[in-house]
N, C-alpha and C positions, 0 to 999 in steps of 0.2 A: 695786112698780115695778122693772123690771129695768134695770140700768145698761147704757149703750151699750157695745157690744163691737165689736172689729175684725171684719172680714168675710173676711180671707184664709184660705185653706186650706193654703197653703205659705208659709213664712216669707219666701222670696224675693219673694213677691208683695205683701208688706206695704208700706204707704205711710206717709208722714210723718203723715198724718191718723190712721192706725191707732195710731201710736206716741204721738200726742197723747192718745189714750184710755188706752193701756197704761201710760205712765210715771206718771201720777198714782196709778193703782192700785198700781203697784210701790212708790211712796213710802209709801202707806198700809200696805202689807205690811211694808216696812222699819221703819216707826215701831212696829209691833206686835212686832218681833223680840224685845225683852226679855221680853214677856209669854209668847211661845211658849217661849223658853229656860227661863224659870222654871217653866212648866208641865211641861216635859220633865224638868227637874231634880227636880221633885216626884215623878216616877215612881219615883225611887230610894227614896222613903220606904217603910219596911217591908220593903225588899229586903235581907235580912241576908246571904244567900249563905254562911252559916256563920261570918261574921265576928262579932266582939264587939259591933259597932254596925252599924246598917243603912247603906247606901251614901249616903243623904241626910245622915244625921248625920255620917258621915265627911267628906263634902264641906263641910258647915257648920263642922265642927271644924277642918279644914285651913285654911279661910278665916279662922276666928276666931284661930287661932295666928298666921297671917301678919299679920292686922290688929294683934294685940297686940304683935307684934314690930316694928311701925312701918313695914311695907312699904306702898308706894304703892297707890293704888286699882287700877291696872291689874294689878299683881301679885296683889292680894287677889282680884280677879275671876278671874284665872287659877287661883288656888288653889281657889276656889269651883267652877269648872267643869271642873277637870282630869279628873274621872271621869264627866262627863255622858254620855260615849259608852258606858258599860257596858250600857245597854239594847239598843243596836243594833249595837255593835261588840264582840261577845263575844271576838273574837280580835285586835282592834286598837283598843281603846277610846281610847288616846291620840290616834290619828289623827282620830277623830270630834271630840273636844274641840278639837284644833288647827284643824280645818277651820272650826268655828264661830267661833273666836277670831281666825283669820288676818287678816281685814280690819281689825281693831281694835287689835291689839297690836304691840309692838316685835318685832324679829327674835329677840332673846334670850329674851323671854318665850314666843314661839311655839315656839322650839326646846326650851325647858324643858318645856312642856306635851307636845309631840309625843314627847319621849324619856323622860318620867318613868317610864314602865312598865319600861323596861330598867334604869333606875337603881334603882327600887324592887325589882327582881329580885335585887339584891345581898342583900336581907334575907330572901328566901325561895326563890329558884330552886333552891338545893341540896336543899331538902326535896321537890322535885317532879321531880328528875332532870335539871335544867337547870344550865347554867354560871352561877354567881352573879356571876362576873367579866365577864359579857357587856358590861357598861358600859365596860370597859377599851378596847374598840375606838374609843371616843370620847375617850380620855385627852388627845389633843392638840387637841381642839376648844375654841374660845374660850369656849363656854358649858358646858363640862363641870363646872366648880366650882359654877356657879350652879345647875345642875340637881341635882348631888349635895347641895348645901345645901338646896334645896327639899324633896327627899325626906327627908333626915335631920331637918330642923327642923320640917317641917310635915306632909307626907304620911305619913311613917312614924309620927309621934307622934299621929295623929288617929284612933285606934281605942279610945279610952278611954270606957267607958260613964259615967264620972263626970267626964269632962273638960268644960271650959267649951265650950258650943255655942250661939253666938248664933243667933237666928232669921233666916230668910231676909230678913225685912223690914229687918234691919240692913244687908244687902248690896244690896238692891234699888236704892237711889239710885245706888250706884257702878256697878252693871250698866247702868242706864239711861243714865248719863253716858257710859260707855265705848262703848255701842252707838248713841249718838245720831248719830254720823257716822264712816264708815270712814276709816282712815288710808291704806289702800291697797286699791284695787279697780279693775278695768277700767271699772266703771260709775260711779265717783265723779264725774267731771266731767259726764257726761251727766245724772245724777240731780240734781246740784246746780243745774243751769240752771233747771229749772221752779220750784224752791223759791225761787231768787233773784228770779225774775220775778214771783212772786205776792205 
């Protein structure tokens, strides 16, 4: 049985009745977001790219270190997902991770994820002909120290084949709680109404 679908061919011709069909489907899609995010994160499994551990292990290790250091769930999920963009954003992976996290996290955690690549560059840019001090352009930014600490304590230290690496199942409940409802989104109010009415 095929679900009812809107009939317009141009968005400008859509009706409230059309959107009464679309919004519940959008809510189903939103509820399944954590599943899609975890499936995409698993794409990093086995992708070593020359590193001592694969990118999935690196992501899990980064989150494990943050969890063991007592960071809150939002921070830990940011640590888990910071490199999720590696598969699609070969030249801008932090932007991909930040775009996924943006509706759900604080401004300081968002900035940390979006800029972690430049800060991690301090540890290797000089080996590939780049300026390792590129992060200095952000020296006066209020989230500079937070991001430098994230890289130094968690991202930088998560390439250890013998390091503690908790399984994804350890972080799944945190991810689901974080993505249960956006903190900021232009759609937040509109999508909340049907849920409240049902």
